PDB file of N, H, CA, C and O in Angstrom:
ATOM      1  N   MET A   1       0.844  -1.175   0.000  1.00  0.00           N
ATOM      2  CA  MET A   1       0.000   0.000   0.000  1.00  0.00           C
ATOM      3  C   MET A   1       0.885   1.233   0.000  1.00  0.00           C
ATOM      4  O   MET A   1       2.000   1.227   0.522  1.00  0.00           O
ATOM      5  N   GLN A   2       0.361   2.280  -0.594  1.00  0.00           N
ATOM      6  H   GLN A   2      -0.544   2.285  -1.018  1.00  0.00           H
ATOM      7  CA  GLN A   2       1.158   3.499  -0.719  1.00  0.00           C
ATOM      8  C   GLN A   2       0.329   4.697  -0.280  1.00  0.00           C
ATOM      9  O   GLN A   2      -0.860   4.798  -0.584  1.00  0.00           O
ATOM     10  N   PHE A   3       0.980   5.598   0.438  1.00  0.00           N
ATOM     11  H   PHE A   3       1.945   5.516   0.685  1.00  0.00           H
ATOM     12  CA  PHE A   3       0.321   6.794   0.946  1.00  0.00           C
ATOM     13  C   PHE A   3       1.090   8.023   0.484  1.00  0.00           C
ATOM     14  O   PHE A   3       2.320   8.012   0.428  1.00  0.00           O
ATOM     15  N   ASN A   4       0.363   9.073   0.157  1.00  0.00           N
ATOM     16  H   ASN A   4      -0.636   9.082   0.203  1.00  0.00           H
ATOM     17  CA  ASN A   4       0.971  10.359  -0.147  1.00  0.00           C
ATOM     18  C   ASN A   4       0.911  11.190   1.130  1.00  0.00           C
ATOM     19  O   ASN A   4      -0.169  11.504   1.631  1.00  0.00           O
ATOM     20  N   VAL A   5       2.090  11.543   1.649  1.00  0.00           N
ATOM     21  H   VAL A   5       2.967  11.289   1.242  1.00  0.00           H
ATOM     22  CA  VAL A   5       2.176  12.257   2.929  1.00  0.00           C
ATOM     23  C   VAL A   5       2.928  13.574   2.690  1.00  0.00           C
ATOM     24  O   VAL A   5       4.150  13.627   2.834  1.00  0.00           O
ATOM     25  N   PRO A   6       2.194  14.639   2.322  1.00  0.00           N
ATOM     26  CA  PRO A   6       2.845  15.892   1.948  1.00  0.00           C
ATOM     27  C   PRO A   6       3.591  16.587   3.083  1.00  0.00           C
ATOM     28  O   PRO A   6       4.385  17.492   2.828  1.00  0.00           O
ATOM     29  N   SER A   7       3.354  16.186   4.317  1.00  0.00           N
ATOM     30  H   SER A   7       2.709  15.450   4.523  1.00  0.00           H
ATOM     31  CA  SER A   7       4.019  16.840   5.441  1.00  0.00           C
ATOM     32  C   SER A   7       5.419  16.288   5.721  1.00  0.00           C
ATOM     33  O   SER A   7       6.095  16.769   6.630  1.00  0.00           O
ATOM     34  N   ILE A   8       5.866  15.287   4.957  1.00  0.00           N
ATOM     35  H   ILE A   8       5.317  14.895   4.218  1.00  0.00           H
ATOM     36  CA  ILE A   8       7.255  14.819   5.091  1.00  0.00           C
ATOM     37  C   ILE A   8       8.124  15.840   4.371  1.00  0.00           C
ATOM     38  O   ILE A   8       8.069  15.964   3.148  1.00  0.00           O
ATOM     39  N   ASP A   9       8.929  16.571   5.143  1.00  0.00           N
ATOM     40  H   ASP A   9       8.973  16.470   6.137  1.00  0.00           H
ATOM     41  CA  ASP A   9       9.694  17.636   4.504  1.00  0.00           C
ATOM     42  C   ASP A   9      11.201  17.407   4.478  1.00  0.00           C
ATOM     43  O   ASP A   9      11.935  18.179   3.861  1.00  0.00           O
ATOM     44  N   ASN A  10      11.664  16.351   5.142  1.00  0.00           N
ATOM     45  H   ASN A  10      11.068  15.724   5.642  1.00  0.00           H
ATOM     46  CA  ASN A  10      13.102  16.060   5.086  1.00  0.00           C
ATOM     47  C   ASN A  10      13.355  14.615   5.533  1.00  0.00           C
ATOM     48  O   ASN A  10      12.441  13.925   5.984  1.00  0.00           O
ATOM     49  N   ALA A  11      14.581  14.181   5.403  1.00  0.00           N
ATOM     50  H   ALA A  11      15.323  14.741   5.037  1.00  0.00           H
ATOM     51  CA  ALA A  11      14.935  12.807   5.745  1.00  0.00           C
ATOM     52  C   ALA A  11      14.713  12.513   7.230  1.00  0.00           C
ATOM     53  O   ALA A  11      14.355  11.396   7.603  1.00  0.00           O
ATOM     54  N   GLU A  12      14.926  13.520   8.066  1.00  0.00           N
ATOM     55  H   GLU A  12      15.216  14.427   7.763  1.00  0.00           H
ATOM     56  CA  GLU A  12      14.743  13.320   9.509  1.00  0.00           C
ATOM     57  C   GLU A  12      13.287  13.022   9.843  1.00  0.00           C
ATOM     58  O   GLU A  12      13.006  12.119  10.631  1.00  0.00           O
ATOM     59  N   SER A  13      12.358  13.769   9.254  1.00  0.00           N
ATOM     60  H   SER A  13      12.585  14.502   8.613  1.00  0.00           H
ATOM     61  CA  SER A  13      10.943  13.501   9.545  1.00  0.00           C
ATOM     62  C   SER A  13      10.527  12.156   8.949  1.00  0.00           C
ATOM     63  O   SER A  13       9.669  11.473   9.509  1.00  0.00           O
ATOM     64  N   ALA A  14      11.124  11.771   7.822  1.00  0.00           N
ATOM     65  H   ALA A  14      11.821  12.327   7.367  1.00  0.00           H
ATOM     66  CA  ALA A  14      10.846  10.458   7.232  1.00  0.00           C
ATOM     67  C   ALA A  14      11.329   9.356   8.166  1.00  0.00           C
ATOM     68  O   ALA A  14      10.625   8.368   8.373  1.00  0.00           O
ATOM     69  N   ASP A  15      12.522   9.516   8.731  1.00  0.00           N
ATOM     70  H   ASP A  15      13.094  10.319   8.563  1.00  0.00           H
ATOM     71  CA  ASP A  15      13.067   8.519   9.655  1.00  0.00           C
ATOM     72  C   ASP A  15      12.208   8.384  10.903  1.00  0.00           C
ATOM     73  O   ASP A  15      11.962   7.274  11.375  1.00  0.00           O
ATOM     74  N   LYS A  16      11.751   9.516  11.439  1.00  0.00           N
ATOM     75  H   LYS A  16      11.951  10.417  11.055  1.00  0.00           H
ATOM     76  CA  LYS A  16      10.904   9.480  12.639  1.00  0.00           C
ATOM     77  C   LYS A  16       9.589   8.778  12.360  1.00  0.00           C
ATOM     78  O   LYS A  16       9.099   8.012  13.190  1.00  0.00           O
ATOM     79  N   LEU A  17       9.010   9.042  11.179  1.00  0.00           N
ATOM     80  H   LEU A  17       9.408   9.665  10.505  1.00  0.00           H
ATOM     81  CA  LEU A  17       7.756   8.387  10.820  1.00  0.00           C
ATOM     82  C   LEU A  17       7.964   6.887  10.669  1.00  0.00           C
ATOM     83  O   LEU A  17       7.145   6.098  11.140  1.00  0.00           O
ATOM     84  N   LYS A  18       9.039   6.489  10.024  1.00  0.00           N
ATOM     85  H   LYS A  18       9.704   7.130   9.641  1.00  0.00           H
ATOM     86  CA  LYS A  18       9.332   5.062   9.851  1.00  0.00           C
ATOM     87  C   LYS A  18       9.486   4.388  11.210  1.00  0.00           C
ATOM     88  O   LYS A  18       8.981   3.286  11.424  1.00  0.00           O
ATOM     89  N   GLU A  19      10.183   5.053  12.125  1.00  0.00           N
ATOM     90  H   GLU A  19      10.594   5.948  11.951  1.00  0.00           H
ATOM     91  CA  GLU A  19      10.372   4.529  13.480  1.00  0.00           C
ATOM     92  C   GLU A  19       9.027   4.335  14.183  1.00  0.00           C
ATOM     93  O   GLU A  19       8.800   3.313  14.831  1.00  0.00           O
ATOM     94  N   THR A  20       8.143   5.318  14.052  1.00  0.00           N
ATOM     95  H   THR A  20       8.328   6.148  13.526  1.00  0.00           H
ATOM     96  CA  THR A  20       6.817   5.241  14.668  1.00  0.00           C
ATOM     97  C   THR A  20       6.036   4.058  14.119  1.00  0.00           C
ATOM     98  O   THR A  20       5.416   3.311  14.876  1.00  0.00           O
ATOM     99  N   ILE A  21       6.067   3.888  12.801  1.00  0.00           N
ATOM    100  H   ILE A  21       6.571   4.495  12.186  1.00  0.00           H
ATOM    101  CA  ILE A  21       5.340   2.779  12.173  1.00  0.00           C
ATOM    102  C   ILE A  21       5.909   1.444  12.640  1.00  0.00           C
ATOM    103  O   ILE A  21       5.155   0.539  12.996  1.00  0.00           O
ATOM    104  N   LEU A  22       7.227   1.317  12.640  1.00  0.00           N
ATOM    105  H   LEU A  22       7.840   2.052  12.351  1.00  0.00           H
ATOM    106  CA  LEU A  22       7.850   0.042  13.007  1.00  0.00           C
ATOM    107  C   LEU A  22       7.702  -0.276  14.489  1.00  0.00           C
ATOM    108  O   LEU A  22       7.743  -1.447  14.866  1.00  0.00           O
ATOM    109  N   THR A  23       7.532   0.727  15.333  1.00  0.00           N
ATOM    110  H   THR A  23       7.499   1.678  15.026  1.00  0.00           H
ATOM    111  CA  THR A  23       7.298   0.478  16.752  1.00  0.00           C
ATOM    112  C   THR A  23       5.970  -0.257  16.938  1.00  0.00           C
ATOM    113  O   THR A  23       5.865  -1.166  17.762  1.00  0.00           O
ATOM    114  N   SER A  24       4.963   0.143  16.167  1.00  0.00           N
ATOM    115  H   SER A  24       5.049   0.881  15.497  1.00  0.00           H
ATOM    116  CA  SER A  24       3.645  -0.487  16.275  1.00  0.00           C
ATOM    117  C   SER A  24       3.518  -1.745  15.418  1.00  0.00           C
ATOM    118  O   SER A  24       2.825  -2.692  15.789  1.00  0.00           O
ATOM    119  N   GLU A  25       4.188  -1.744  14.281  1.00  0.00           N
ATOM    120  H   GLU A  25       4.751  -0.975  13.979  1.00  0.00           H
ATOM    121  CA  GLU A  25       4.105  -2.873  13.340  1.00  0.00           C
ATOM    122  C   GLU A  25       5.516  -3.302  12.933  1.00  0.00           C
ATOM    123  O   GLU A  25       5.961  -3.006  11.824  1.00  0.00           O
ATOM    124  N   PRO A  26       6.222  -4.004  13.836  1.00  0.00           N
ATOM    125  CA  PRO A  26       7.634  -4.329  13.568  1.00  0.00           C
ATOM    126  C   PRO A  26       7.855  -5.245  12.363  1.00  0.00           C
ATOM    127  O   PRO A  26       8.963  -5.296  11.830  1.00  0.00           O
ATOM    128  N   GLU A  27       6.832  -5.963  11.928  1.00  0.00           N
ATOM    129  H   GLU A  27       5.931  -5.921  12.361  1.00  0.00           H
ATOM    130  CA  GLU A  27       6.981  -6.866  10.790  1.00  0.00           C
ATOM    131  C   GLU A  27       6.814  -6.155   9.454  1.00  0.00           C
ATOM    132  O   GLU A  27       7.091  -6.736   8.404  1.00  0.00           O
ATOM    133  N   ALA A  28       6.368  -4.916   9.483  1.00  0.00           N
ATOM    134  H   ALA A  28       6.143  -4.444  10.335  1.00  0.00           H
ATOM    135  CA  ALA A  28       6.091  -4.184   8.236  1.00  0.00           C
ATOM    136  C   ALA A  28       7.384  -3.837   7.502  1.00  0.00           C
ATOM    137  O   ALA A  28       8.409  -3.559   8.125  1.00  0.00           O
ATOM    138  N   LYS A  29       7.321  -3.857   6.188  1.00  0.00           N
ATOM    139  H   LYS A  29       6.489  -4.083   5.682  1.00  0.00           H
ATOM    140  CA  LYS A  29       8.412  -3.365   5.342  1.00  0.00           C
ATOM    141  C   LYS A  29       8.019  -1.948   4.949  1.00  0.00           C
ATOM    142  O   LYS A  29       7.019  -1.745   4.260  1.00  0.00           O
ATOM    143  N   VAL A  30       8.805  -0.967   5.384  1.00  0.00           N
ATOM    144  H   VAL A  30       9.617  -1.132   5.944  1.00  0.00           H
ATOM    145  CA  VAL A  30       8.448   0.445   5.197  1.00  0.00           C
ATOM    146  C   VAL A  30       9.521   1.153   4.379  1.00  0.00           C
ATOM    147  O   VAL A  30      10.706   1.095   4.706  1.00  0.00           O
ATOM    148  N   GLU A  31       9.094   1.814   3.319  1.00  0.00           N
ATOM    149  H   GLU A  31       8.132   1.861   3.053  1.00  0.00           H
ATOM    150  CA  GLU A  31       9.997   2.648   2.535  1.00  0.00           C
ATOM    151  C   GLU A  31       9.374   4.031   2.439  1.00  0.00           C
ATOM    152  O   GLU A  31       8.204   4.177   2.088  1.00  0.00           O
ATOM    153  N   ILE A  32      10.174   5.046   2.757  1.00  0.00           N
ATOM    154  H   ILE A  32      11.125   4.927   3.043  1.00  0.00           H
ATOM    155  CA  ILE A  32       9.683   6.420   2.703  1.00  0.00           C
ATOM    156  C   ILE A  32      10.600   7.222   1.787  1.00  0.00           C
ATOM    157  O   ILE A  32      11.817   7.244   1.969  1.00  0.00           O
ATOM    158  N   ASP A  33      10.002   7.876   0.808  1.00  0.00           N
ATOM    159  H   ASP A  33       9.013   7.859   0.660  1.00  0.00           H
ATOM    160  CA  ASP A  33      10.738   8.743  -0.108  1.00  0.00           C
ATOM    161  C   ASP A  33      10.374  10.182   0.237  1.00  0.00           C
ATOM    162  O   ASP A  33       9.279  10.648  -0.081  1.00  0.00           O
ATOM    163  N   SER A  34      11.304  10.885   0.891  1.00  0.00           N
ATOM    164  H   SER A  34      12.192  10.506   1.150  1.00  0.00           H
ATOM    165  CA  SER A  34      10.998  12.247   1.328  1.00  0.00           C
ATOM    166  C   SER A  34      10.928  13.222   0.155  1.00  0.00           C
ATOM    167  O   SER A  34      10.322  14.286   0.278  1.00  0.00           O
ATOM    168  N   ASP A  35      11.540  12.876  -0.982  1.00  0.00           N
ATOM    169  H   ASP A  35      12.033  12.012  -1.082  1.00  0.00           H
ATOM    170  CA  ASP A  35      11.470  13.750  -2.156  1.00  0.00           C
ATOM    171  C   ASP A  35      10.082  13.715  -2.791  1.00  0.00           C
ATOM    172  O   ASP A  35       9.506  14.760  -3.095  1.00  0.00           O
ATOM    173  N   SER A  36       9.548  12.504  -2.989  1.00  0.00           N
ATOM    174  H   SER A  36      10.016  11.656  -2.741  1.00  0.00           H
ATOM    175  CA  SER A  36       8.214  12.392  -3.598  1.00  0.00           C
ATOM    176  C   SER A  36       7.106  12.375  -2.548  1.00  0.00           C
ATOM    177  O   SER A  36       5.921  12.358  -2.880  1.00  0.00           O
ATOM    178  N   LYS A  37       7.514  12.379  -1.262  1.00  0.00           N
ATOM    179  H   LYS A  37       8.477  12.392  -0.993  1.00  0.00           H
ATOM    180  CA  LYS A  37       6.574  12.409  -0.141  1.00  0.00           C
ATOM    181  C   LYS A  37       5.622  11.203  -0.156  1.00  0.00           C
ATOM    182  O   LYS A  37       4.423  11.328   0.095  1.00  0.00           O
ATOM    183  N   THR A  38       6.201  10.030  -0.460  1.00  0.00           N
ATOM    184  H   THR A  38       7.175   9.929  -0.664  1.00  0.00           H
ATOM    185  CA  THR A  38       5.400   8.811  -0.459  1.00  0.00           C
ATOM    186  C   THR A  38       5.904   7.832   0.593  1.00  0.00           C
ATOM    187  O   THR A  38       7.100   7.729   0.868  1.00  0.00           O
ATOM    188  N   VAL A  39       4.950   7.126   1.163  1.00  0.00           N
ATOM    189  H   VAL A  39       3.979   7.210   0.940  1.00  0.00           H
ATOM    190  CA  VAL A  39       5.239   6.079   2.133  1.00  0.00           C
ATOM    191  C   VAL A  39       4.695   4.788   1.538  1.00  0.00           C
ATOM    192  O   VAL A  39       3.503   4.683   1.251  1.00  0.00           O
ATOM    193  N   THR A  40       5.572   3.807   1.352  1.00  0.00           N
ATOM    194  H   THR A  40       6.541   3.892   1.585  1.00  0.00           H
ATOM    195  CA  THR A  40       5.172   2.517   0.810  1.00  0.00           C
ATOM    196  C   THR A  40       5.345   1.476   1.914  1.00  0.00           C
ATOM    197  O   THR A  40       6.413   1.357   2.513  1.00  0.00           O
ATOM    198  N   ILE A  41       4.274   0.727   2.169  1.00  0.00           N
ATOM    199  H   ILE A  41       3.406   0.824   1.682  1.00  0.00           H
ATOM    200  CA  ILE A  41       4.288  -0.239   3.267  1.00  0.00           C
ATOM    201  C   ILE A  41       3.807  -1.591   2.752  1.00  0.00           C
ATOM    202  O   ILE A  41       2.790  -1.691   2.066  1.00  0.00           O
ATOM    203  N   ASN A  42       4.567  -2.625   3.101  1.00  0.00           N
ATOM    204  H   ASN A  42       5.394  -2.543   3.659  1.00  0.00           H
ATOM    205  CA  ASN A  42       4.169  -3.984   2.794  1.00  0.00           C
ATOM    206  C   ASN A  42       3.937  -4.676   4.137  1.00  0.00           C
ATOM    207  O   ASN A  42       4.880  -4.916   4.891  1.00  0.00           O
ATOM    208  N   SER A  43       2.683  -4.991   4.424  1.00  0.00           N
ATOM    209  H   SER A  43       1.917  -4.795   3.812  1.00  0.00           H
ATOM    210  CA  SER A  43       2.350  -5.552   5.731  1.00  0.00           C
ATOM    211  C   SER A  43       1.008  -6.258   5.663  1.00  0.00           C
ATOM    212  O   SER A  43       0.197  -6.010   4.771  1.00  0.00           O
ATOM    213  N   LYS A  44       0.791  -7.145   6.626  1.00  0.00           N
ATOM    214  H   LYS A  44       1.449  -7.347   7.351  1.00  0.00           H
ATOM    215  CA  LYS A  44      -0.506  -7.818   6.733  1.00  0.00           C
ATOM    216  C   LYS A  44      -1.521  -6.964   7.494  1.00  0.00           C
ATOM    217  O   LYS A  44      -2.721  -7.238   7.459  1.00  0.00           O
ATOM    218  N   ALA A  45      -1.038  -5.935   8.177  1.00  0.00           N
ATOM    219  H   ALA A  45      -0.064  -5.712   8.206  1.00  0.00           H
ATOM    220  CA  ALA A  45      -1.945  -5.052   8.918  1.00  0.00           C
ATOM    221  C   ALA A  45      -2.777  -4.231   7.935  1.00  0.00           C
ATOM    222  O   ALA A  45      -2.412  -4.073   6.771  1.00  0.00           O
ATOM    223  N   SER A  46      -3.886  -3.721   8.421  1.00  0.00           N
ATOM    224  H   SER A  46      -4.183  -3.850   9.368  1.00  0.00           H
ATOM    225  CA  SER A  46      -4.816  -3.004   7.543  1.00  0.00           C
ATOM    226  C   SER A  46      -4.299  -1.624   7.149  1.00  0.00           C
ATOM    227  O   SER A  46      -3.478  -1.025   7.844  1.00  0.00           O
ATOM    228  N   GLU A  47      -4.795  -1.144   6.030  1.00  0.00           N
ATOM    229  H   GLU A  47      -5.461  -1.631   5.465  1.00  0.00           H
ATOM    230  CA  GLU A  47      -4.458   0.202   5.555  1.00  0.00           C
ATOM    231  C   GLU A  47      -4.866   1.239   6.599  1.00  0.00           C
ATOM    232  O   GLU A  47      -4.155   2.219   6.819  1.00  0.00           O
ATOM    233  N   GLU A  48      -5.999   1.021   7.231  1.00  0.00           N
ATOM    234  H   GLU A  48      -6.577   0.225   7.052  1.00  0.00           H
ATOM    235  CA  GLU A  48      -6.505   1.955   8.246  1.00  0.00           C
ATOM    236  C   GLU A  48      -5.524   2.069   9.419  1.00  0.00           C
ATOM    237  O   GLU A  48      -5.341   3.152   9.974  1.00  0.00           O
ATOM    238  N   THR A  49      -4.907   0.968   9.785  1.00  0.00           N
ATOM    239  H   THR A  49      -5.056   0.088   9.333  1.00  0.00           H
ATOM    240  CA  THR A  49      -3.909   0.970  10.868  1.00  0.00           C
ATOM    241  C   THR A  49      -2.788   1.949  10.551  1.00  0.00           C
ATOM    242  O   THR A  49      -2.383   2.737  11.406  1.00  0.00           O
ATOM    243  N   PHE A  50      -2.289   1.897   9.323  1.00  0.00           N
ATOM    244  H   PHE A  50      -2.618   1.257   8.628  1.00  0.00           H
ATOM    245  CA  PHE A  50      -1.166   2.756   8.948  1.00  0.00           C
ATOM    246  C   PHE A  50      -1.599   4.211   8.785  1.00  0.00           C
ATOM    247  O   PHE A  50      -0.835   5.124   9.099  1.00  0.00           O
ATOM    248  N   LYS A  51      -2.804   4.428   8.302  1.00  0.00           N
ATOM    249  H   LYS A  51      -3.425   3.686   8.047  1.00  0.00           H
ATOM    250  CA  LYS A  51      -3.318   5.800   8.221  1.00  0.00           C
ATOM    251  C   LYS A  51      -3.333   6.421   9.606  1.00  0.00           C
ATOM    252  O   LYS A  51      -2.924   7.568   9.784  1.00  0.00           O
ATOM    253  N   GLN A  52      -3.809   5.657  10.592  1.00  0.00           N
ATOM    254  H   GLN A  52      -4.141   4.725  10.447  1.00  0.00           H
ATOM    255  CA  GLN A  52      -3.880   6.161  11.968  1.00  0.00           C
ATOM    256  C   GLN A  52      -2.486   6.420  12.526  1.00  0.00           C
ATOM    257  O   GLN A  52      -2.278   7.410  13.228  1.00  0.00           O
ATOM    258  N   LEU A  53      -1.531   5.547  12.226  1.00  0.00           N
ATOM    259  H   LEU A  53      -1.700   4.742  11.657  1.00  0.00           H
ATOM    260  CA  LEU A  53      -0.163   5.737  12.712  1.00  0.00           C
ATOM    261  C   LEU A  53       0.479   6.981  12.099  1.00  0.00           C
ATOM    262  O   LEU A  53       1.173   7.730  12.787  1.00  0.00           O
ATOM    263  N   ILE A  54       0.246   7.197  10.809  1.00  0.00           N
ATOM    264  H   ILE A  54      -0.318   6.588  10.250  1.00  0.00           H
ATOM    265  CA  ILE A  54       0.822   8.367  10.129  1.00  0.00           C
ATOM    266  C   ILE A  54       0.257   9.654  10.727  1.00  0.00           C
ATOM    267  O   ILE A  54       0.997  10.601  10.990  1.00  0.00           O
ATOM    268  N   VAL A  55      -1.050   9.680  10.936  1.00  0.00           N
ATOM    269  H   VAL A  55      -1.652   8.911  10.722  1.00  0.00           H
ATOM    270  CA  VAL A  55      -1.688  10.864  11.527  1.00  0.00           C
ATOM    271  C   VAL A  55      -1.233  11.046  12.977  1.00  0.00           C
ATOM    272  O   VAL A  55      -0.978  12.170  13.410  1.00  0.00           O
ATOM    273  N   ALA A  56      -1.130   9.948  13.726  1.00  0.00           N
ATOM    274  H   ALA A  56      -1.336   9.035  13.374  1.00  0.00           H
ATOM    275  CA  ALA A  56      -0.695  10.011  15.129  1.00  0.00           C
ATOM    276  C   ALA A  56       0.734  10.550  15.233  1.00  0.00           C
ATOM    277  O   ALA A  56       1.101  11.156  16.240  1.00  0.00           O
ATOM    278  N   ALA A  57       1.533  10.328  14.191  1.00  0.00           N
ATOM    279  H   ALA A  57       1.235   9.837  13.373  1.00  0.00           H
ATOM    280  CA  ALA A  57       2.914  10.823  14.180  1.00  0.00           C
ATOM    281  C   ALA A  57       2.984  12.308  13.806  1.00  0.00           C
ATOM    282  O   ALA A  57       4.067  12.887  13.721  1.00  0.00           O
ATOM    283  N   GLY A  58       1.819  12.908  13.585  1.00  0.00           N
ATOM    284  H   GLY A  58       0.939  12.437  13.654  1.00  0.00           H
ATOM    285  CA  GLY A  58       1.770  14.346  13.313  1.00  0.00           C
ATOM    286  C   GLY A  58       1.786  14.704  11.838  1.00  0.00           C
ATOM    287  O   GLY A  58       2.036  15.856  11.481  1.00  0.00           O
ATOM    288  N   HIS A  59       1.523  13.736  10.982  1.00  0.00           N
ATOM    289  H   HIS A  59       1.320  12.801  11.272  1.00  0.00           H
ATOM    290  CA  HIS A  59       1.534  13.989   9.532  1.00  0.00           C
ATOM    291  C   HIS A  59       0.108  14.052   8.985  1.00  0.00           C
ATOM    292  O   HIS A  59      -0.848  13.616   9.626  1.00  0.00           O
ATOM    293  N   LYS A  60       0.002  14.604   7.793  1.00  0.00           N
ATOM    294  H   LYS A  60       0.779  14.958   7.272  1.00  0.00           H
ATOM    295  CA  LYS A  60      -1.283  14.685   7.096  1.00  0.00           C
ATOM    296  C   LYS A  60      -1.222  13.789   5.870  1.00  0.00           C
ATOM    297  O   LYS A  60      -0.171  13.635   5.248  1.00  0.00           O
ATOM    298  N   LEU A  61      -2.352  13.206   5.536  1.00  0.00           N
ATOM    299  H   LEU A  61      -3.206  13.331   6.042  1.00  0.00           H
ATOM    300  CA  LEU A  61      -2.463  12.361   4.340  1.00  0.00           C
ATOM    301  C   LEU A  61      -3.189  13.109   3.235  1.00  0.00           C
ATOM    302  O   LEU A  61      -4.052  13.948   3.495  1.00  0.00           O
ATOM    303  N   ASN A  62      -2.826  12.791   1.997  1.00  0.00           N
ATOM    304  H   ASN A  62      -2.125  12.110   1.786  1.00  0.00           H
ATOM    305  CA  ASN A  62      -3.568  13.323   0.851  1.00  0.00           C
ATOM    306  C   ASN A  62      -4.482  12.257   0.321  1.00  0.00           C
ATOM    307  O   ASN A  62      -5.204  12.489  -0.649  1.00  0.00           O
TER     308      ASN A  62
END
């Protein structure tokens, strides 16, 4: 699944978001591209779970 997260503005915020996601879903494969502002996640958890984690980390979704 892929999310457009326009509030990722640098590598540091991307790293913090990845850390937040992996804390809750350690089995997830997470790739974040801070240039294109996309978060790609491969996991058995639901899309809604990751939407909530991204928002909880202080980011906005498009």
